[in-house]
Each structure stands twice: as structure tokens, then as C-alpha cells.
DRENGUKE-686823 format. One record per atom (N, C-alpha, C): atom name; z, x, y; residue in three letters; chain. Coordinates in Angstrom, 3 decimals. Layout:
ATOM/site/pz/px/py/code/unit
ATOM/CA/Z/X/Y/ALA/A
...
//
This chain:
ATOM/site/pz/px/py/code/unit
ATOM/N/-9.493/-30.684/96.839/MET/A
ATOM/CA/-8.194/-31.053/97.478/MET/A
ATOM/C/-7.337/-29.968/96.623/MET/A
ATOM/N/-6.196/-29.281/97.479/LYS/A
ATOM/CA/-5.055/-28.966/96.512/LYS/A
ATOM/C/-3.523/-28.715/96.982/LYS/A
ATOM/N/-2.661/-28.991/96.307/LEU/A
ATOM/CA/-1.610/-28.859/96.937/LEU/A
ATOM/C/-1.415/-27.519/97.392/LEU/A
ATOM/N/-0.452/-27.015/98.445/LYS/A
ATOM/CA/-0.853/-25.874/98.616/LYS/A
ATOM/C/1.242/-25.608/99.284/LYS/A
ATOM/N/1.301/-26.482/100.113/TYR/A
ATOM/CA/2.986/-26.209/100.571/TYR/A
ATOM/C/3.680/-27.785/100.625/TYR/A
ATOM/N/4.952/-27.476/100.242/ILE/A
ATOM/CA/5.815/-28.660/99.885/ILE/A
ATOM/C/6.882/-28.303/100.816/ILE/A
ATOM/N/7.168/-29.611/101.941/PRO/A
ATOM/CA/7.979/-29.380/102.790/PRO/A
ATOM/C/9.468/-29.644/102.409/PRO/A
ATOM/N/10.814/-28.866/102.517/VAL/A
ATOM/CA/11.793/-29.111/101.824/VAL/A
ATOM/C/12.856/-29.048/103.001/VAL/A
ATOM/N/13.645/-30.265/103.535/PHE/A
ATOM/CA/14.449/-30.490/104.306/PHE/A
ATOM/C/15.876/-29.616/104.110/PHE/A
ATOM/N/16.200/-29.079/105.337/ALA/A
ATOM/CA/17.216/-27.968/105.070/ALA/A
ATOM/C/18.339/-28.190/106.129/ALA/A
ATOM/N/19.136/-28.723/106.124/GLU/A
ATOM/CA/20.594/-28.785/106.668/GLU/A
ATOM/C/21.421/-27.634/107.162/GLU/A
ATOM/N/21.372/-26.464/106.619/ASP/A
ATOM/CA/21.178/-25.250/106.931/ASP/A
ATOM/C/20.034/-24.072/106.267/ASP/A
ATOM/N/19.301/-23.896/107.333/ALA/A
ATOM/CA/17.957/-23.266/106.702/ALA/A
ATOM/C/18.330/-22.032/106.650/ALA/A
ATOM/N/19.428/-21.009/106.789/ASP/A
ATOM/CA/20.222/-19.908/106.325/ASP/A
ATOM/C/20.185/-20.311/104.300/ASP/A
ATOM/N/21.502/-21.325/104.398/ALA/A
ATOM/CA/21.693/-21.591/103.315/ALA/A
ATOM/C/20.614/-21.904/102.052/ALA/A
ATOM/N/19.638/-22.698/102.694/GLN/A
ATOM/CA/18.427/-23.457/101.994/GLN/A
ATOM/C/17.738/-21.750/101.450/GLN/A
ATOM/N/17.490/-21.229/102.626/ILE/A
ATOM/CA/16.714/-19.975/101.800/ILE/A
ATOM/C/17.258/-18.880/101.117/ILE/A
ATOM/N/18.661/-18.742/101.403/SER/A
ATOM/CA/19.210/-17.981/100.545/SER/A
ATOM/C/19.384/-18.364/98.724/SER/A
ATOM/N/19.518/-19.827/98.836/PHE/A
ATOM/CA/19.515/-20.601/97.328/PHE/A
ATOM/C/18.385/-20.459/96.429/PHE/A
ATOM/N/17.084/-20.489/97.572/TYR/A
ATOM/CA/15.812/-20.205/97.088/TYR/A
ATOM/C/15.799/-18.933/96.490/TYR/A
ATOM/N/15.843/-18.301/97.363/THR/A
ATOM/CA/15.672/-16.362/97.091/THR/A
ATOM/C/16.521/-15.987/95.708/THR/A
ATOM/N/18.073/-16.284/96.135/GLN/A
ATOM/CA/19.030/-15.796/95.337/GLN/A
ATOM/C/18.964/-16.187/94.016/GLN/A
ATOM/N/18.938/-17.650/93.938/LYS/A
ATOM/CA/19.076/-18.387/92.932/LYS/A
ATOM/C/17.992/-18.609/91.787/LYS/A
ATOM/N/16.788/-19.543/93.109/LEU/A
ATOM/CA/15.533/-19.643/91.711/LEU/A
ATOM/C/14.732/-18.601/91.771/LEU/A
ATOM/N/14.714/-17.562/92.309/GLY/A
ATOM/CA/13.707/-16.227/92.306/GLY/A
ATOM/C/12.633/-16.956/93.610/GLY/A
ATOM/N/12.559/-17.418/94.421/PHE/A
ATOM/CA/11.500/-17.498/95.133/PHE/A
ATOM/C/11.590/-16.566/96.284/PHE/A
ATOM/N/10.239/-16.017/96.681/ASN/A
ATOM/CA/10.256/-14.634/97.733/ASN/A
ATOM/C/9.475/-15.348/99.103/ASN/A
ATOM/N/10.037/-14.384/100.276/PRO/A
ATOM/CA/9.414/-15.198/101.694/PRO/A
ATOM/C/8.327/-14.386/101.721/PRO/A
ATOM/N/7.243/-15.299/102.231/ILE/A
ATOM/CA/5.935/-14.741/102.361/ILE/A
ATOM/C/5.598/-14.853/104.022/ILE/A
ATOM/N/6.155/-15.690/104.596/SER/A
ATOM/CA/5.673/-15.875/106.365/SER/A
ATOM/C/6.544/-16.836/106.697/SER/A
ATOM/N/6.577/-17.023/108.113/ASN/A
ATOM/CA/7.037/-17.947/108.626/ASN/A
ATOM/C/5.583/-18.751/109.140/ASN/A
ATOM/N/6.342/-20.242/109.709/MET/A
ATOM/CA/4.789/-20.886/110.059/MET/A
ATOM/C/5.450/-22.175/111.044/MET/A
ATOM/N/4.747/-22.293/111.682/SER/A
ATOM/CA/4.814/-23.504/112.814/SER/A
ATOM/C/3.892/-24.636/112.532/SER/A
ATOM/N/4.328/-25.598/112.442/PHE/A
ATOM/CA/4.000/-26.980/112.315/PHE/A
ATOM/C/4.024/-27.830/113.690/PHE/A
ATOM/N/5.094/-27.643/114.513/ALA/A
ATOM/CA/5.147/-28.511/115.575/ALA/A
ATOM/C/5.574/-27.418/116.677/ALA/A
ATOM/N/5.124/-27.457/117.922/GLU/A
ATOM/CA/5.709/-26.602/119.048/GLU/A
ATOM/C/7.258/-26.644/119.124/GLU/A
ATOM/N/7.515/-25.306/118.892/GLY/A
ATOM/CA/9.383/-24.670/118.765/GLY/A
ATOM/C/9.581/-24.832/117.759/GLY/A
ATOM/N/8.731/-25.123/116.416/GLU/A
ATOM/CA/9.725/-25.329/115.550/GLU/A
ATOM/C/8.977/-24.111/114.429/GLU/A
ATOM/N/9.657/-23.381/113.835/GLU/A
ATOM/CA/9.283/-22.615/113.057/GLU/A
ATOM/C/10.063/-22.887/111.169/GLU/A
ATOM/N/9.412/-22.419/110.665/TYR/A
ATOM/CA/9.599/-22.814/108.849/TYR/A
ATOM/C/9.654/-21.564/108.330/TYR/A
ATOM/N/10.097/-21.319/107.471/ALA/A
ATOM/CA/10.523/-19.899/106.546/ALA/A
ATOM/C/9.257/-20.856/105.379/ALA/A
ATOM/N/8.415/-19.614/104.904/VAL/A
ATOM/CA/7.453/-20.047/103.664/VAL/A
ATOM/C/7.551/-19.214/102.946/VAL/A
ATOM/N/8.059/-19.998/101.291/LEU/A
ATOM/CA/8.337/-19.049/100.270/LEU/A
ATOM/C/7.879/-19.503/99.158/LEU/A
ATOM/N/7.388/-18.693/98.264/GLN/A
ATOM/CA/6.562/-18.797/96.854/GLN/A
ATOM/C/7.418/-18.262/95.983/GLN/A
ATOM/N/6.957/-18.539/94.768/ALA/A
ATOM/CA/7.793/-17.870/93.461/ALA/A
ATOM/C/6.590/-17.705/92.574/ALA/A
ATOM/N/6.773/-16.307/92.279/ASP/A
ATOM/CA/5.534/-15.634/91.642/ASP/A
ATOM/C/4.545/-16.469/90.766/ASP/A
ATOM/N/4.630/-17.572/89.939/ASN/A
ATOM/CA/4.481/-17.910/88.946/ASN/A
ATOM/C/3.812/-19.564/89.719/ASN/A
ATOM/N/4.181/-20.004/90.714/LEU/A
ATOM/CA/3.470/-21.023/91.744/LEU/A
ATOM/C/2.320/-20.887/92.271/LEU/A
ATOM/N/1.677/-21.731/92.208/ASP/A
ATOM/CA/0.339/-22.093/93.652/ASP/A
ATOM/C/0.472/-22.654/94.224/ASP/A
ATOM/N/1.767/-22.993/94.666/VAL/A
ATOM/CA/2.195/-23.697/96.071/VAL/A
ATOM/C/3.365/-22.987/96.673/VAL/A
ATOM/N/3.727/-23.241/97.861/ALA/A
ATOM/CA/4.707/-22.564/98.600/ALA/A
ATOM/C/5.890/-23.624/99.074/ALA/A
ATOM/N/6.917/-23.343/99.498/LEU/A
ATOM/CA/7.753/-24.388/99.855/LEU/A
ATOM/C/7.931/-23.788/101.146/LEU/A
ATOM/N/7.834/-25.056/102.465/VAL/A
ATOM/CA/8.089/-24.839/103.795/VAL/A
ATOM/C/9.264/-25.254/103.965/VAL/A
ATOM/N/10.769/-24.572/104.541/VAL/A
ATOM/CA/12.228/-24.225/104.409/VAL/A
ATOM/C/12.675/-25.096/105.716/VAL/A
ATOM/N/12.937/-26.565/106.269/GLY/A
ATOM/CA/12.796/-26.092/107.997/GLY/A
ATOM/C/13.647/-27.944/107.974/GLY/A
ATOM/N/14.111/-27.903/109.181/GLY/A
ATOM/CA/14.656/-29.049/109.275/GLY/A
ATOM/C/14.338/-30.714/109.528/GLY/A
ATOM/N/13.384/-31.113/108.992/SER/A
ATOM/CA/12.495/-32.094/108.902/SER/A
ATOM/C/13.251/-33.328/108.679/SER/A
ATOM/N/12.971/-34.245/109.379/ALA/A
ATOM/CA/14.219/-35.164/109.028/ALA/A
ATOM/C/13.841/-36.155/107.520/ALA/A
ATOM/N/13.822/-35.781/106.457/PHE/A
ATOM/CA/13.948/-36.146/105.239/PHE/A
ATOM/C/14.311/-35.035/104.172/PHE/A
ATOM/N/14.299/-35.998/103.001/LYS/A
ATOM/CA/15.032/-35.172/101.645/LYS/A
ATOM/C/13.839/-35.642/100.663/LYS/A
ATOM/N/13.273/-34.806/99.891/SER/A
ATOM/CA/12.283/-34.671/98.660/SER/A
ATOM/C/12.901/-34.509/97.374/SER/A
ATOM/N/12.004/-34.843/97.002/CYS/A
ATOM/CA/12.187/-34.504/95.360/CYS/A
ATOM/C/10.774/-34.069/94.785/CYS/A
ATOM/N/11.252/-32.330/94.015/ILE/A
ATOM/CA/10.355/-31.836/93.740/ILE/A
ATOM/C/10.320/-31.384/92.175/ILE/A
ATOM/N/9.424/-31.949/91.659/ILE/A
ATOM/CA/9.360/-31.324/90.277/ILE/A
ATOM/C/8.698/-30.048/89.990/ILE/A
ATOM/N/10.001/-29.089/89.292/LEU/A
ATOM/CA/8.660/-27.711/88.667/LEU/A
ATOM/C/8.890/-27.873/87.257/LEU/A
ATOM/N/7.326/-27.560/87.178/ASN/A
ATOM/CA/7.115/-27.495/85.652/ASN/A
ATOM/C/7.471/-26.503/85.167/ASN/A
ATOM/N/7.760/-26.145/83.565/THR/A
ATOM/CA/8.187/-25.220/83.383/THR/A
ATOM/C/7.410/-25.133/81.918/THR/A
ATOM/N/7.672/-24.282/80.650/ASP/A
ATOM/CA/7.038/-24.342/79.052/ASP/A
ATOM/C/8.269/-24.060/78.751/ASP/A
ATOM/N/9.342/-23.825/79.200/ASP/A
ATOM/CA/10.581/-24.175/78.025/ASP/A
ATOM/C/11.562/-24.093/79.276/ASP/A
ATOM/N/12.610/-25.628/79.308/CYS/A
ATOM/CA/13.125/-26.133/80.124/CYS/A
ATOM/C/14.342/-25.457/79.757/CYS/A
ATOM/N/15.039/-25.465/78.338/LEU/A
ATOM/CA/16.096/-24.708/77.845/LEU/A
ATOM/C/16.396/-23.630/78.727/LEU/A
ATOM/N/15.616/-22.923/78.416/LYS/A
ATOM/CA/15.667/-21.359/78.898/LYS/A
ATOM/C/15.752/-21.328/80.629/LYS/A
ATOM/N/14.928/-21.892/81.171/ASP/A
ATOM/CA/14.907/-22.012/82.348/ASP/A
ATOM/C/16.577/-22.650/83.099/ASP/A
ATOM/N/16.755/-23.930/82.348/TYR/A
ATOM/CA/17.991/-24.678/82.576/TYR/A
ATOM/C/19.388/-23.794/82.740/TYR/A
ATOM/N/19.216/-22.743/81.722/HIS/A
ATOM/CA/20.417/-21.746/81.122/HIS/A
ATOM/C/20.265/-20.467/82.008/HIS/A
ATOM/N/18.945/-20.342/82.576/LEU/A
ATOM/CA/18.612/-19.103/83.471/LEU/A
ATOM/C/19.193/-19.465/84.724/LEU/A
ATOM/N/18.896/-20.876/85.103/TYR/A
ATOM/CA/19.730/-21.253/86.745/TYR/A
ATOM/C/21.486/-21.642/86.374/TYR/A
ATOM/N/21.303/-22.171/85.717/LYS/A
ATOM/CA/22.500/-22.361/85.652/LYS/A
ATOM/C/23.676/-21.221/85.688/LYS/A
ATOM/N/23.160/-20.096/84.708/THR/A
ATOM/CA/23.688/-18.776/85.160/THR/A
ATOM/C/23.810/-18.228/86.680/THR/A
ATOM/N/22.623/-18.701/87.500/ALA/A
ATOM/CA/22.639/-18.024/88.746/ALA/A
ATOM/C/23.501/-18.879/89.706/ALA/A
ATOM/N/23.820/-19.825/88.934/GLY/A
ATOM/CA/25.242/-20.818/90.030/GLY/A
ATOM/C/24.246/-21.891/90.182/GLY/A
ATOM/N/23.357/-22.314/89.634/VAL/A
ATOM/CA/22.838/-24.022/89.877/VAL/A
ATOM/C/23.346/-24.700/89.279/VAL/A
ATOM/N/24.003/-25.778/90.240/PHE/A
ATOM/CA/24.870/-26.834/89.703/PHE/A
ATOM/C/23.596/-28.341/89.454/PHE/A
ATOM/N/23.585/-28.733/88.094/PHE/A
ATOM/CA/22.664/-29.667/87.403/PHE/A
ATOM/C/23.655/-30.791/87.320/PHE/A
ATOM/N/22.784/-31.735/88.011/SER/A
ATOM/CA/23.259/-33.367/88.134/SER/A
ATOM/C/23.155/-33.889/86.517/SER/A
ATOM/N/22.186/-33.306/85.770/THR/A
ATOM/CA/21.805/-33.719/84.188/THR/A
ATOM/C/21.732/-32.586/83.559/THR/A
ATOM/N/21.913/-32.780/82.468/ILE/A
ATOM/CA/21.653/-32.017/81.099/ILE/A
ATOM/C/20.224/-32.344/80.732/ILE/A
ATOM/N/19.732/-31.128/80.182/PRO/A
ATOM/CA/18.515/-31.550/79.732/PRO/A
ATOM/C/18.393/-32.884/78.723/PRO/A
ATOM/N/17.380/-33.796/78.918/ARG/A
ATOM/CA/17.426/-34.705/77.876/ARG/A
ATOM/C/15.764/-35.070/78.187/ARG/A
ATOM/N/15.617/-35.616/76.995/TYR/A
ATOM/CA/14.423/-36.504/76.542/TYR/A
ATOM/C/13.839/-37.451/77.508/TYR/A
ATOM/N/12.569/-37.563/78.414/LEU/A
ATOM/CA/12.140/-38.581/79.059/LEU/A
ATOM/C/10.675/-39.189/78.380/LEU/A
ATOM/N/10.087/-40.014/78.758/PRO/A
ATOM/CA/8.860/-40.151/77.769/PRO/A
ATOM/C/7.935/-39.156/78.367/PRO/A
ATOM/N/7.847/-38.341/79.687/THR/A
ATOM/CA/6.929/-37.158/80.676/THR/A
ATOM/C/7.558/-35.532/79.729/THR/A
ATOM/N/8.662/-35.645/78.682/GLY/A
ATOM/CA/8.852/-34.755/78.203/GLY/A
ATOM/C/10.400/-34.317/78.291/GLY/A
ATOM/N/10.867/-33.289/78.072/LEU/A
ATOM/CA/12.132/-32.802/78.327/LEU/A
ATOM/C/12.600/-32.266/80.091/LEU/A
ATOM/N/13.443/-32.825/80.415/ALA/A
ATOM/CA/13.874/-32.614/81.988/ALA/A
ATOM/C/15.391/-32.421/82.179/ALA/A
ATOM/N/15.834/-31.852/83.207/ALA/A
ATOM/CA/17.044/-32.002/83.969/ALA/A
ATOM/C/16.677/-31.689/85.065/ALA/A
ATOM/N/17.604/-32.040/86.011/GLU/A
ATOM/CA/17.819/-32.372/87.383/GLU/A
ATOM/C/19.041/-31.564/88.204/GLU/A
ATOM/N/18.618/-31.152/89.375/PHE/A
ATOM/CA/19.862/-30.589/90.160/PHE/A
ATOM/C/19.320/-31.042/91.594/PHE/A
ATOM/N/20.428/-30.566/92.038/LEU/A
ATOM/CA/20.315/-30.784/93.871/LEU/A
ATOM/C/20.507/-29.352/94.764/LEU/A
ATOM/N/19.679/-29.086/95.838/ASP/A
ATOM/CA/19.964/-27.791/96.392/ASP/A
ATOM/C/20.899/-28.077/97.546/ASP/A
ATOM/N/21.348/-27.012/98.026/PRO/A
ATOM/CA/22.758/-27.472/99.376/PRO/A
ATOM/C/22.888/-28.282/100.080/PRO/A
ATOM/N/21.571/-28.878/100.512/SER/A
ATOM/CA/20.964/-30.091/101.611/SER/A
ATOM/C/20.493/-31.401/101.141/SER/A
ATOM/N/20.880/-31.404/99.554/GLY/A
ATOM/CA/20.843/-32.547/98.662/GLY/A
ATOM/C/19.062/-33.036/98.326/GLY/A
ATOM/N/18.319/-31.974/98.419/ASN/A
ATOM/CA/16.899/-32.298/98.017/ASN/A
ATOM/C/17.173/-32.192/96.377/ASN/A
ATOM/N/16.464/-33.137/95.822/ARG/A
ATOM/CA/16.573/-33.429/93.997/ARG/A
ATOM/C/15.136/-32.540/93.579/ARG/A
ATOM/N/15.592/-31.648/92.389/PHE/A
ATOM/CA/14.766/-31.125/91.760/PHE/A
ATOM/C/14.560/-31.558/90.588/PHE/A
ATOM/N/13.543/-31.921/89.512/ILE/A
ATOM/CA/13.773/-31.830/88.309/ILE/A
ATOM/C/12.822/-31.135/87.775/ILE/A
ATOM/N/13.535/-30.149/86.726/LEU/A
ATOM/CA/12.740/-29.251/85.871/LEU/A
ATOM/C/12.311/-29.959/84.310/LEU/A
ATOM/N/10.765/-29.290/84.762/LEU/A
ATOM/CA/10.334/-30.684/83.483/LEU/A
ATOM/C/9.428/-29.589/82.503/LEU/A
ATOM/N/9.639/-29.676/81.211/GLU/A
ATOM/CA/8.718/-28.781/80.386/GLU/A
ATOM/C/8.042/-30.514/79.591/GLU/A
ATOM/N/6.494/-30.479/79.819/GLU/A
ATOM/CA/5.996/-31.789/79.771/GLU/A
ATOM/C/5.662/-31.724/78.239/GLU/A
ATOM/N/5.896/-32.857/77.561/ARG/A
ATOM/CA/5.479/-32.794/76.286/ARG/A
ATOM/C/4.814/-34.474/76.062/ARG/A
ATOM/N/3.296/-33.962/75.243/ASN/A
ATOM/CA/3.011/-35.368/74.949/ASN/A
ATOM/C/3.040/-35.940/73.787/ASN/A
ATOM/N/4.195/-36.561/73.399/TYR/A
ATOM/CA/5.131/-37.565/72.086/TYR/A
ATOM/C/3.684/-37.944/71.046/TYR/A
ATOM/N/2.435/-37.748/71.409/THR/A
ATOM/CA/1.712/-38.842/70.430/THR/A
ATOM/C/0.356/-37.867/69.795/THR/A
ATOM/N/0.845/-36.600/70.294/GLU/A
ATOM/CA/-0.011/-35.822/69.392/GLU/A
ATOM/C/0.902/-35.690/67.762/GLU/A
ATOM/N/-0.147/-35.835/66.735/ILE/A
ATOM/CA/0.583/-35.144/65.633/ILE/A
ATOM/C/0.481/-34.149/64.826/ILE/A
//
């Protein structure tokens, strides 16, 4: 089994799609229907094996974006206009920073680190 799609709540689908494509670098790859009469945009970043499914679901999510350089990506996204709710900080799992998308979905930019290595 492998994770292939991550559903993302959208109050305004056009604003969500614009945020992911213009600020985070995702590309639209298709549209998909999970329920009759409902179509969702499928977006994917070049370096990810999973795709975001943007639609009007009745939930909000937390998505962890794994990175090999949290500080670099933090500054890249901040320059693109992403508002971060936290600055990069050290957690037991690694270096992380959090931001919200226009509909309030929480994202954690995480550079995993093993602090037990010598």
C-alpha cells in the first residue's frame, strides 16, 4: 500500500489552486470525481510521489511536507508570499515551520533529523 492522494479542504477552489500552483510550485495534472456531481482538481509537485486533491470536503487537514533543507524552503515560500505561523524551530523530529493555506489547512515544512547520531 502507498499513499497516493491527499485531500485538501477548499472554501474557494480557485484560490486554493492558485495558492498551490503560484506559491508552492504544484502543477495541475487532472480532474477527478470521488462522488457523483463533484469534481476535484489533482495537483502534484515535481518532487512528490503523492498528489493533492483540492475540493470542498467538510474537513480541514494537516499536511507534512518533507524537505532536505527547511531554511531554504522556508525562505523560498516566504518570498513567494506564504505567511508562516511559526518560524523554523527545532522539534524532536527535526527542523520545522508551519503555515496555513487560504482555507486554513495546516502545513508543516519538516526537515527530519536524527539527533541520536554521533
